[in-house]
Residue, then its C-alpha position, 0 to 999 in steps of 0.5 A: x288164841x287169846x281172842x279165840x279163848x274169849x269167843x269160847x268163853x262167851x259160847x260156854x256162857x251162852x250154852x249154860x244160860x240156855x241150859x239153865x232156862x231149859x231146866x227151869x222151863x221144861x224139867x222142873x215143872x215136871x218134878x213139881x207139877x207147876x211152873x217154877x219161877x226163874x230165879x238166878x241163884x248161886x248155881x246159875x252164877x257159878x255156871x255162868x262165871x266159872x264154867x267158861x274158865x273151866x272150859x278154857x283150862x280143859x281146852x288148854x290141857x287137851x291141846x285144843x289150841x295147838x297148831x291152830x293154823x294147820x288144822x283141818x275142819x275134820x280135825x276141828x270137828x273131832x276135837x270139839x266133839x271129844x272135848x265137849x263129851x269130856x267136859x259135859x261128863x265132868x259137869x254132869x257129875x259136879x253140877x247136875x247129878x244132885x238135881x231133883x228129877x222126876x225120873x232118870x230120863x230127865x238125866x238123859x235130857x239134861x246131859x244131852x241138852x247141855x252137850x248139844x248146846x255146848x257142842x253147837x255153840x263151840x263148833x259153829x264159830x270154830x268152823x267159821x274161823x278155821x274155814x277162814x284160816x284154811x282159805x288164807x292158806x289155800x290162797x297163799x296169804x299165810x305160809x310157813x317158811x320151808x326148806x327142802x333137803x334133797x336136790x335132784x329128781x325126787x326133790x324136783x318132783x315134790x316141788x313141782x307137785x307143790x307149785x302145781x296145786x290149785x290150793x296151797x298147803x302153806x309151804x313157802x319154800x325158801x330154797x334147798x339144802x344138798x346132801x351130796x356135793x355136785x357141780x350142778x343140782x337139778x333143783x337149782x333151776x327152780x330154787x336157791x341153793x342154801x348150802x350143804x347138810x353139814x351147815x343145816x342147823x345154821x341155815x335153818x336158824x338163819x332163815x327162821x325155818x318152820x318146816x323141812x321137807x326131806x326129798x332125798x335120792x336112794x343113793x343118799x339114804x345112808x345119811x337119812x338117820x343122821x339128818x333126821x336125828x339132827x333135825x329132831x333137835x331143832x324146833x321144826x316140823x319134819x315131813x318126808x316123801x313116802x318112799x323113805x319112811x321105812x328108814x325114818x326113825x320115830x312115828x309117821x303119819x299122813x299130813x294131807x289127803x288132797x295135797x302133796x303126799x308127804x308123811x310127817x315125823x312125829x317128834x312129840x315124846x308125850x301126848x299133848x295133854x300130858x305135856x301141858x299137865x307136866x308144864x303146869x305141875x312144874x310151875x305150881x310145884x316150883x312156886x310152892x317149893x320156893x315159898x316153902x323153902x324160904x327159911x332154908x334159903x335164908x339159912x343157906x344164903x348166910x352159910x354161903x356168905x360165911x363159908x368164903x368170900x364171894x356171891x351167894x348165887x352161882x351162875x353158869x352157862x348150860x345147854x338146854x332144849x334144842x341146844x339153846x344156851x341158858x344160865x343155871x342158878x345155884x347156891x355157890x358151893x365152891x370158892x370164888x373163881x374156882x374154875x379160873x383155869x377152865x371147866x372141870x368136873x367136881x368130885x367127892x373130895x374136890x378141894x375147890x368145894x367149901x365145907x358148907x358146900x359139901x353139906x349142900x351138895x350132899x343133900x342137893x340143897x345147892x340146887x334150890x335156885x334151879x326152881x327159878x330156871x323152871x319158872x323161866x321155862x328153861x328147865x323142868x322138874x324132871x329131865x336130863x341134867x343140863x351140861x356145859x358145852x365143853x363137856x357135851x363136846x367131849x361126850x359126843x366124841x364117844x356117844x354121839x346119841x347124847x344129842x337126843x337129850x336136847x329133845x326135851x327140857x333139862x331137869x332139876x333131877x333125872x333118872x340118870x341122876x337118881x341112879x348115879x348121882x353127880x358124874x365125876x368124869x366123862x365116863x360116868x356121864x356116858x353111863x348116866x346117859x343110857x338112863x336119860x335116853x331111856x327116860x325120853x323114850x318112856x316119858x310120862x307123868x307116872x315116870x316123872x312122879x316115880x323119879x320125883x319120889x326117889 
């Protein structure tokens, strides 16, 4: 994508230069009644140097670079059209609206010319590159590691359909995972048997799977909900045969017209542009917070050192997105080795907490180092609070749907924490869970802003 970004920058620069010449040669002589010398002033250099970077930022936020190997030429055409329209409208109001013009038709000429130049210069190289990528996929030079969940008639039909295509869809099928145990599986005559669905997660991680195709039999449908939920916690694309989409959770959309008729389960909890804006906001606000809170952090560091012997920062293993383990950072609020007897939740009058630690916890000051976790990409500003595996195992026994929280990055603050604060036991964790699930189902920048405000 970096090389493609360089191409786009050059195309944006060329489009602006030609647009500038159009303005000097065609528009300005109409206004002044005489030929105007071509001078490269501040506006020319602003557009030539600054606009290419502005276009790259716009492309990033609108998801223009996402799934580059899986996009069709029609999809590229639509994305380029909408991005070009949006970008030209912004440029028009920032750099063109105050131009000296003869009449309002000049505005139309300027806007249409800039749009046609930028759209053409961006679309042509993009279509060429996409055509090359698509051709490599069709020739099976590029493939995506795929496993099938299902083992009998439906799965065999899907496999044969994929294998008999003259042009590949990119599925590099490694093997299959069975749902119900049998002595012999029909698909076993065509593909390696990788194991049962009980070990699905470990198989997918070991094989570095990128896509999963669900092709189960009607008799296996009672397990589809559990399987899709478990797959949604893994970083894989999920497709299914159309006959079972009525019982799949989440949104579905067709993935192809000419290839095998599969429907894709959409796991995005936010539009791509909002996801990108959220990520940038997390980074920018975390950097600002760490800089502005340097004096507070120094005072807290001294307070921790004076409160009791031990390190200033406390590290603890937590479970993040897709069930990945990471170390969370906090200012130490407890006496050193407070959990030498095993994991234990804290309470309001916990004797393990120092007096200085109680003050920090009351105002959430001990969580300031969490901003480092955000910069490392392990956490977000807003999201379900991360828990330890020990307590997650206890929660899941009473509330199996807790695993839904692992669809998103954990956060420094959450809807559940705003409502309940710190949880002192598993029951309170489960009460808080409903608000965290509600957050995931309603994720948006506006909801994040409200939670941050509170």
